[in-house]
N, C-alpha and C positions, 0 to 999 in steps of 0.2 A: 798442306797447311789448312788451318781452320780459322775462320773469323767467328767470334762469339760476342754476344751482348745480352745482358739480362738473363744469363743462364741458358741461352739457346744458341746453337750453332746456326749461323745465318749464311755461311758460305764455306765450301770445302772443295779443295782441288790440289792436285800435284802439279798442275800446269800454271805456274806462277811466274810473272815477269816483275822483277824488282827495279824500281826507278827511284832515286833519291831516298832510299831506305824504306819506301812503301811497297808493299806486296800488292800487285794488281791481279785480281782473280778474273778468269774468263766469265762472261755473263751467264753461261749455263751452269756455273758452280753455285749460283745464288739460290737461296730458298725464297722464291718470289713472293711468298705470302708475308715476308718480313720487310718488304720494301714498298714505298710509295713515292712517286715523283715529287720533287720539290721545284719551285720556281727559282731557287737560288742559283746564281752563276758567279764564277770568278774567272779571272784571266791570268794565264802564265805566259811570259814572254817567249818561251821556247816550246811549250806544249800546246798552247791554244786556250780555248774556252772550256772550262770544266762545268759539267752539269752535276746536280746532286740528287740524292735520294734521302728521305727520312727513313730511319730504321724503326720498325714498329714490332715490339715483342710483348706479349701478354698485356696488351692495352697501353703500354708505355711507349712514348715517342722520343727518339733521339734525333733531333732535327739536323738535317744536312750532314749526317754522320758517314755517308758514303758518297764518293764522287767518281766520275768517269769522263772521258773525252770522246764524244761521238765522232768528231772530225778533228783529230789532232794535227798539229803541224808535222811536216815531214820528219823532223828530228825525233818525234815521239810516236811515230807510226806503230811501233811495237805494242803500244798500250791502247790502241783504238778499241773502244767499247768495253775495255776491262775496268773493273771496279776496285777501288782502294778504300780504306777506312781510317777513321780517327774518332775523336770525341768519346773515348772510353771503350771502343770496340777492341777486343783483344784479338791479336793475330799471332798465331804460333804454329 
């Protein structure tokens, strides 16, 4: 699978874990030049606290468009550290 935004592939891998319809990419699949840490956090009752990245491509910023669970709850252990996308990022 590939994740793309603003005409650029930002992540690519065959090692995908799907949870609630979201494709979670392993961290090594990311083009790190397209990501910067965000201070944004959200909480999920069964997955835990999500941390976010801004996606940055060609000088344009898609705020909080990628998220991951650095320390998920046991029920979501399979997505620990993996990254998923939204806000216009195409995953196919």
